[in-house]
FIVOTOR-183089 format. One record per residue (C-alpha): residue number from 0; z, y, x; residue in one letter. Coordinates in Angstrom, 3 decimals. Example, Ala and Ser with C-alpha at 12.3 -4.5 7.8 and 13.67 -1.06 7.14 Angstrom:
// FIVOTOR-183089
  num        zz        yy        xx  residu
    0     7.800    -4.500    12.300       A
    1     7.140    -1.060    13.670       S
//
This chain:
// FIVOTOR-183089
  num        zz        yy        xx  residu
    0   -65.722   -37.254   -16.846       M
    1   -62.359   -38.603   -17.948       N
    2   -59.223   -36.515   -17.651       Y
    3   -56.637   -38.115   -15.363       K
    4   -53.149   -37.006   -14.462       L
    5   -52.652   -36.518   -10.742       S
    6   -50.863   -39.253    -8.812       N
    7   -47.816   -36.981    -8.543       A
    8   -47.768   -36.370   -12.311       Q
    9   -48.085   -40.086   -13.063       G
   10   -45.366   -40.931   -10.537       R
   11   -43.041   -38.333   -12.094       E
   12   -43.392   -39.993   -15.516       I
   13   -43.049   -43.535   -14.160       K
   14   -40.007   -42.667   -12.054       D
   15   -38.258   -41.084   -15.047       S
   16   -38.350   -44.383   -16.996       V
   17   -38.314   -46.979   -14.213       R
   18   -34.841   -48.327   -15.081       S
   19   -35.047   -47.684   -18.850       W
   20   -34.282   -50.761   -20.968       M
   21   -34.515   -49.225   -24.429       G
   22   -32.142   -47.223   -26.568       R
   23   -31.810   -43.539   -25.599       R
   24   -34.608   -41.531   -23.999       I
   25   -33.558   -40.549   -20.454       P
   26   -32.835   -36.824   -20.018       T
   27   -35.426   -36.519   -17.257       E
   28   -38.116   -38.094   -19.456       L
   29   -37.241   -35.660   -22.263       G
   30   -37.765   -32.747   -19.868       R
   31   -41.095   -34.147   -18.682       I
   32   -42.357   -34.797   -22.228       M
   33   -41.470   -31.212   -23.134       G
   34   -43.614   -30.064   -20.217       K
   35   -46.629   -31.901   -21.711       Y
   36   -45.887   -30.823   -25.286       G
   37   -44.848   -34.260   -26.517       I
   38   -42.377   -34.368   -29.403       D
   39   -40.541   -37.537   -30.380       W
   40   -38.232   -39.033   -32.938       G
   41   -37.103   -42.380   -34.305       I
   42   -38.715   -43.770   -37.455       N
   43   -36.960   -45.859   -40.108       G
   44   -38.080   -49.088   -38.452       G
   45   -36.193   -48.428   -35.233       G
   46   -39.174   -47.349   -33.145       H
   47   -39.718   -44.187   -31.161       Y
   48   -42.609   -42.067   -32.354       E
   49   -44.295   -39.789   -29.831       F
   50   -46.457   -36.910   -31.104       F
   51   -49.061   -34.849   -29.281       L
   52   -51.906   -32.806   -30.811       N
   53   -51.524   -34.405   -34.262       N
   54   -51.655   -37.929   -32.794       R
   55   -48.856   -40.455   -32.728       K
   56   -47.875   -43.608   -30.863       I
   57   -44.905   -45.910   -31.523       N
   58   -42.674   -47.726   -29.065       Y
   59   -39.676   -49.993   -29.649       S
   60   -36.242   -48.416   -29.135       C
   61   -34.656   -51.753   -28.378       I
   62   -36.319   -53.806   -25.728       S
   63   -34.788   -56.578   -23.671       G
   64   -37.812   -56.641   -21.396       D
   65   -37.005   -55.560   -17.833       W
   66   -40.455   -53.916   -17.721       R
   67   -39.776   -51.773   -20.811       A
   68   -39.547   -48.546   -18.814       G
   69   -42.693   -49.248   -16.827       R
   70   -44.569   -50.146   -20.002       N
   71   -43.403   -46.946   -21.701       L
   72   -44.396   -44.882   -18.657       G
   73   -47.920   -46.322   -18.690       K
   74   -48.215   -45.874   -22.454       K
   75   -47.190   -42.204   -22.192       L
   76   -49.596   -41.560   -19.302       I
   77   -52.470   -43.076   -21.306       D
   78   -51.409   -41.056   -24.379       F
   79   -51.415   -37.776   -22.415       I
   80   -54.753   -38.518   -20.751       E
   81   -56.454   -39.496   -24.020       Q
   82   -55.196   -36.404   -25.811       N
   83   -56.226   -34.042   -23.048       Y
   84   -59.633   -35.740   -22.783       Q
   85   -60.203   -35.146   -26.503       E
   86   -59.104   -31.526   -26.099       K
   87   -61.614   -31.051   -23.250       I
   88   -64.454   -32.593   -25.282       E
   89   -63.920   -30.259   -28.277       K
//
């Protein structure tokens, strides 16, 4: 059985980044990531790094793509689900 966030949890993440076009992490997203234990920073190459349970994903800080926020939301949801699935399987 795969771990899945509830629809409400997924919607909360997606809504927090819906209008994001890069640059600074929205305050609401920072609060939500804290709730899931995700830490983040910016690496020397200008990409965000998101950390959870000793795993890391990267995402561009500067994106001209109008779907940047939606893409980040989906990437974070997948990251949370994969990490929690691994935690369950241990």
